[in-house]
C-alpha positions in Angstrom: 98.0 114.6 109.4 95.7 115.2 112.6 98.2 117.8 114.1 99.3 119.6 110.6 95.5 119.9 109.8 94.9 121.5 113.6 97.8 123.7 113.3 99.6 122.3 115.5 104.0 122.5 115.2 105.4 118.1 114.7 106.5 118.9 118.5 103.0 119.8 119.5 101.7 116.8 117.0 104.3 114.4 119.7 107.1 114.0 117.4 110.2 115.8 119.6 112.5 115.6 117.0 110.9 116.8 114.2 111.6 119.9 112.5 109.0 120.6 110.8 106.5 118.7 108.2 107.8 117.9 104.6 106.7 120.2 102.1 105.0 122.7 104.2 107.1 125.5 102.7 105.2 126.3 99.8 105.6 126.2 96.5 106.8 123.0 96.7 105.8 119.6 94.6 104.9 117.5 97.4 102.4 120.0 99.2 100.0 122.6 98.9 98.5 124.7 101.9 95.2 122.4 102.1 96.4 119.0 101.5 99.2 116.2 103.4 101.1 114.2 101.3 101.1 110.6 102.3 103.5 107.7 100.2 105.8 104.4 102.0 109.0 104.0 100.8 109.3 103.6 97.1 110.9 101.1 95.1 114.8 100.5 94.1 116.7 97.8 92.1 117.5 96.6 95.7 114.0 96.8 97.7 110.6 97.1 97.0 109.4 98.9 99.6 106.6 96.4 101.0 106.3 95.0 104.0 106.7 91.2 105.0 105.2 90.9 108.1 102.9 88.1 108.1 100.0 90.5 108.7 100.6 92.1 105.2 101.4 89.0 103.4 98.3 87.4 104.5 96.4 90.2 103.3 98.6 89.8 100.1 97.0 86.7 99.7 93.3 87.3 100.8 92.9 90.5 98.3 95.0 88.7 95.5 97.8 91.9 94.9 100.0 90.4 91.9 104.0 90.1 92.5 105.7 93.9 93.5 102.5 95.3 93.8 100.5 96.4 97.4 97.9 99.0 95.5 95.0 97.2 97.2 96.9 97.4 100.5 98.3 101.0 100.9 95.1 102.8 98.8 92.9 101.0 101.5 95.1 103.0 104.3 95.1 106.0 102.6 91.6 105.7 102.1 91.0 105.3 106.2 92.7 108.0 106.3 91.5 110.2 103.2 88.2 109.7 105.2 88.9 111.1 108.5 90.1 114.2 107.0 87.0 114.9 105.4 85.0 114.7 107.9 87.2 116.5 110.9 88.9 118.8 108.0 86.2 119.4 105.6 88.4 120.8 102.4 91.4 119.4 103.0 92.9 116.4 100.8 95.4 113.9 100.9 97.7 113.4 98.7 99.9 110.9 97.4 102.5 109.8 94.1 100.7 107.1 91.7 103.8 105.5 92.1 105.2 101.5 92.5 104.0 100.3 95.3 100.7 101.4 94.6 100.7 102.7 91.4 97.3 100.7 90.2 93.6 102.2 90.9 92.2 99.5 93.6 89.6 97.5 92.9 88.2 96.4 96.4 88.8 100.2 97.6 86.2 103.1 97.0 88.6 106.4 97.3 87.3 109.5 98.9 87.6 112.6 96.3 89.5 114.8 98.7 92.4 112.5 97.6 95.0 114.1 95.1 97.5 112.1 93.5 100.8 112.9 91.3 100.5 110.5 88.7 104.8 109.4 88.3 105.9 108.6 84.0 108.3 109.2 82.1 107.1 112.2 80.2 108.5 113.4 77.1 111.1 111.1 76.4 108.0 108.4 75.8 106.9 110.5 73.0 109.1 108.9 70.4 107.3 105.2 71.8 103.8 105.5 70.9 103.1 101.9 72.7 104.7 103.5 75.9 103.5 106.7 75.8 99.7 105.3 75.4 100.2 103.3 78.2 101.4 106.2 80.2 98.3 108.4 79.0 96.2 105.9 80.0 97.6 105.9 83.2 96.9 109.2 83.8 93.1 109.1 82.1 92.0 106.3 84.8 93.3 108.8 87.6 92.2 111.9 86.0 88.8 110.2 85.7 88.4 109.3 89.0 90.1 112.6 90.7 89.7 115.3 88.6 91.4 117.0 86.0 92.6 119.8 88.4 93.8 117.2 91.3 95.9 115.2 88.6 99.5 116.8 88.2 102.6 115.0 86.6 105.8 113.6 88.4 107.5 113.2 85.4 111.4 112.1 84.7 112.5 114.0 81.9 116.4 112.7 82.1 115.9 109.6 83.8 117.1 107.8 80.5 120.5 108.8 81.1 120.5 106.6 84.1 123.4 107.7 86.6 126.0 107.5 83.6 125.3 111.1 82.3 124.2 113.0 85.4 123.2 117.0 85.3 122.4 116.2 81.2 120.1 119.5 80.3 117.1 118.7 78.5 117.7 118.3 75.0 114.1 117.5 73.0 112.1 120.3 73.8 109.9 120.0 70.7 109.1 116.0 73.0 108.0 118.6 75.6 105.8 120.4 73.7 104.0 117.6 71.7 103.9 116.1 75.7 102.2 118.9 77.3 99.9 119.1 74.2 99.4 115.5 74.9 98.5 115.9 79.1 96.8 119.5 78.7 92.9 117.8 78.6 93.9 114.9 81.5 96.4 116.9 83.9 97.0 120.0 85.6 100.8 120.1 84.5 103.5 118.2 85.5 106.7 118.5 87.8 109.5 117.7 85.9 112.2 115.8 87.3 115.5 116.4 85.8 116.8 113.3 87.4 
């Protein structure tokens, strides 16, 4: 992070085998010029991306982390870096995904204002499921209230409901996307639509 905001190449920052910073060619859904993204390995069906060392296990017990969620641990790490960046590089930001294993607003950590998030939720495919839509919009509102609408874009998964059975199927419900965009407009800066 320090090397990136100092204008150093990865090699000058001590990473001789790194060709470039991920997302450093703007525009990109990961990074804007005034931010650096930090995100842990996410989860999959076979792995939840959480560290199992004794220190993390003890910290989970101490903080009361629920199964499968390390929000309290990971947001603390991100907040420490964001505070460092705020002091050394005023006007620069740390960005991260609101995504497992850290998809909850932390209760024990005060998040600095130079954290931007991308809230990862299903998107327009939940328009026809009011309970799920309400839950998704509530998640966006929690983060938008903290980070500000302009710092809360969404990362939505438009076609993930096809799983891996029908890869590459184009969006087939533009009318739902229109309704969805109307719902998120007051809450979010926009959305990156991943058609996985």
